[in-house]
C-alpha positions, 0 to 999 in steps of 0.5 A, spaced: 632 444 487 625 446 484 623 445 477 619 451 474 616 452 467 620 457 462 617 460 456 623 461 450 623 467 446 619 463 440 614 461 445 616 454 447 614 452 454 619 448 457 621 446 464 628 448 467 631 447 474 631 453 478 638 455 481 639 459 487 643 465 487 650 466 489 652 471 495 655 475 489 649 475 485 645 477 491 650 483 492 650 485 484 642 485 485 642 489 491 647 494 488 644 495 481 637 495 483 639 501 488 642 504 482 636 503 478 631 505 483 635 512 484 634 513 477 627 512 477 626 517 483 629 522 479 624 522 473 619 524 478 622 527 484 622 534 482 614 534 479 611 536 485 616 541 487 616 545 480 612 551 482 617 552 488 623 551 484 620 556 479 619 561 484 626 560 487 630 561 481 626 566 477 623 561 472 617 564 468 611 559 469 610 558 462 617 555 462 617 550 468 616 544 463 623 545 461 626 543 467 622 536 466 623 536 458 631 538 458 631 531 462 627 527 458 630 529 451 637 527 453 635 521 457 630 518 451 635 521 445 641 518 447 639 511 451 640 507 444 647 510 443 649 509 450 647 502 450 651 500 444 657 504 446 656 499 453 657 493 448 663 496 445 667 499 451 664 495 456 658 495 460 661 496 467 666 502 464 659 506 462 655 504 468 661 507 473 662 513 468 654 515 468 654 514 475 659 519 476 656 524 472 649 523 475 652 525 482 656 531 479 650 533 475 646 532 482 650 536 486 650 542 480 643 542 480 642 543 488 647 549 488 644 552 482 643 559 482 639 561 476 635 557 470 641 556 465 645 552 471 639 548 473 637 546 466 645 544 464 644 540 471 638 536 468 641 535 461 647 532 464 642 528 469 638 525 463 645 524 459 647 520 465 641 516 465 641 514 458 648 511 460 646 508 467 640 505 465 641 500 459 648 499 462 646 497 468 640 493 465 645 489 461 650 488 467 644 485 470 642 480 465 649 478 463 650 476 471 644 471 471 643 466 465 637 466 461 631 463 465 628 463 472 634 467 475 634 472 470 626 473 470 626 474 478 632 479 477 628 483 472 621 482 476 625 486 482 628 491 477 621 493 474 618 493 481 623 498 484 623 502 478 616 503 478 616 504 485 621 509 484 616 513 480 611 513 486 617 514 491 619 520 487 613 524 487 612 523 495 620 524 497 619 530 492 613 533 496 617 531 503 623 534 502 620 540 499 616 541 505 621 540 510 627 542 507 628 545 500 627 543 493 635 543 493 635 536 497 631 533 491 638 534 487 642 533 493 639 526 495 643 523 489 650 525 491 651 520 497 648 514 493 652 515 487 658 515 491 656 509 495 655 505 488 662 508 485 665 505 491 662 498 491 661 497 484 668 496 482 669 490 487 662 487 486 660 487 479 664 483 474 663 485 466 666 480 461 671 484 456 668 486 449 670 480 444 673 485 439 674 493 439 668 493 434 666 500 430 661 505 432 656 506 426 657 514 427 652 516 421 647 511 424 648 514 431 647 521 429 641 519 425 637 515 431 639 520 436 637 526 432 630 522 430 629 521 437 631 528 440 626 531 435 620 526 436 621 527 444 621 534 443 615 534 438 611 530 443 613 535 449 610 541 445 604 537 443 602 537 451 604 544 451 601 547 444 597 542 441 598 537 436 596 542 430 602 547 432 606 548 426 613 547 431 610 540 434 608 537 427 615 539 424 619 536 430 614 530 429 615 529 422 622 531 422 624 526 427 620 520 424 624 522 417 630 521 421 628 514 424 626 512 417 633 514 414 636 510 420 633 504 418 635 504 411 642 506 413 642 500 418 641 495 412 647 498 408 652 499 414 657 494 415 657 495 423 650 497 424 648 501 431 642 496 431 643 490 426 636 489 422 636 482 424 635 484 431 629 489 429 626 483 425 626 479 431 618 478 433 620 478 441 624 484 440 618 488 436 612 485 440 616 485 447 617 493 446 611 494 443 607 491 449 612 495 454 611 502 450 604 502 451 604 499 458 609 505 460 605 510 456 598 508 459 600 508 466 604 514 467 599 518 463 594 515 468 597 518 474 597 525 470 590 524 469 588 522 476 593 528 479 588 532 475 582 529 478 585 529 485 587 536 485 582 540 480 576 536 482 577 534 489 582 540 491 587 535 494 594 538 495 600 536 491 603 532 497 596 529 499 596 527 491 603 524 492 601 520 498 595 517 495 599 514 489 603 511 494 598 505 494 599 505 486 607 504 488 605 498 493 601 495 487 607 495 483 611 492 488 607 486 489 606 486 481 614 486 480 615 481 486 610 476 483 612 477 476 618 473 475 613 467 478 608 468 473 613 469 467 616 462 470 609 458 471 605 461 465 610 464 460 611 471 458 605 471 453 600 470 458 604 475 463 603 480 458 596 478 456 593 477 463 597 483 466 594 488 461 587 485 462 587 486 469 590 493 468 585 495 463 579 492 467 582 496 473 583 503 469 576 502 466 572 502 473 575 509 474 570 512 469 565 511 475 569 517 479 565 523 481 566 530 484 565 527 491 571 525 496 568 519 497 570 516 491 577 516 493 576 509 495 575 507 488 581 510 486 585 507 491 583 500 489 583 501 482 590 504 482 593 498 486 590 493 482 592 496 476 599 497 478 599 490 479 597 488 472 601 493 469 608 491 473 606 483 470 606 486 463 612 490 464 616 484 467 613 480 461 616 485 456 623 486 459 624 478 459 621 478 452 625 483 449 632 481 452 631 474 451 634 469 445 640 474 444 647 473 446 651 477 451 655 481 447 648 484 444 645 485 451 647 492 451 643 493 445 637 489 447 637 493 454 638 500 450 632 498 446 628 497 452 630 503 456 628 507 449 621 504 449 620 506 456 623 513 456 618 514 449 612 511 453 613 515 459 614 522 454 608 519 449 603 518 454 602 524 457 601 529 451 596 524 448 592 523 454 592 531 456 590 532 448 584 528 449 582 530 456 583 538 454 579 537 447 573 534 451 573 540 456 574 545 451 568 542 447 563 542 453 566 550 455 566 548 462 573 549 465 570 547 472 571 541 476 565 538 472 568 539 466 575 537 468 572 530 471 568 529 464 575 530 460 579 525 465 573 520 464 574 520 457 581 520 457 581 514 462 576 510 457 581 511 451 587 509 456 583 503 458 582 501 450 590 502 449 592 498 455 587 492 452 590 493 445 597 494 447 597 487 451 593 482 447 596 484 440 603 483 442 601 476 446 597 474 440 603 476 435 608 472 439 603 466 440 603 466 432 610 466 432 610 460 437 605 456 433 609 457 427 616 455 430 613 449 433 609 447 426 
């Protein structure tokens, strides 16, 4: 057996003998990664088809964003709750229930005859995602002991999830052009059915140690806070950051989350034990993950504006251009486990962030000529590799050092971080780009390009801060613990 270097949650680097996966572990890996890939595809598969969906079902143009918002609200608002429910009732049970709801809601969406029916399907898909993602990740982490095997599994999970975001845009365009937007829903049904048939035979899950009790006040407070926070972030992208409803939602959401913190300090059976929230590996790992997801997804939004509004690309051509980014994330995920195993999570987070920041910064050179496409393709590929190294480092850091009975909580926190990051990035970068374009008084290609470049510059700075600060804080913890 080979020997690999492994970094503990406190930052200590040690050498572990790298075991090999068993046949059952490989089957579990394929099954759970397939489910997570499908979830990732669902995030973006409808984006390029929204105008066609609106036309087919009579959605007003101003209301189209609610097709995405309905999904995001449910997915982000309930993920922490379902992560904890999985710890109490069993991850396998919650995972299978979520997959069943996902398959049924996808069928409902494909058969939708009006806006209300479609929005109901999207809410149910979001709830299913909030259950499947943390439960599936918890099953993944508990199937592999902490160390090289878990790092490899999380790296592949991160690569496939990121590739799923890109594949969703491409697949959505192809299905809409060749068949119908309804197939963006129908494609989930056979996959969900296959998982429901195979998972009970392959996936194993230890029974919860005790019945436990759900912290109902904490669950209501954190779910309400997250729902209002995501709603406020979504409205910010639509109506601006000074809109009264935007500010009201954001402040109310933050107030509920502060109240949640105080409730957890006093609860006998907290939804999230305060000692977990005080762990530096959890806090700074999730901080790195939040900004990694926020910056990369918002960069895709900015470059979509560039490709369509400046260079005049079609939605399908835009989706195909982002295929290069998908290749970069797959490579980064493939290398991520090895990088973490050899250099440790702190160096993976910092190195990946530096690579992503440099690649993003190079995009300020973009111009109005189609010849600049080569720079976009190279930069997104390199940036995708760096982003995925950071995400793998985040996932390993945020789920390490906790007992198996709290892995649903840890993966619920990590999934919530991912969902909020995806939701947060676009309205922030959109506000920066729009402010610049408005200040110039030019809504043409040159004005849009100027706004995109300023937002890209801000994006690069956030990447740098989001990787170096967490890595530095984790280093200080390691130095203190080693003293």
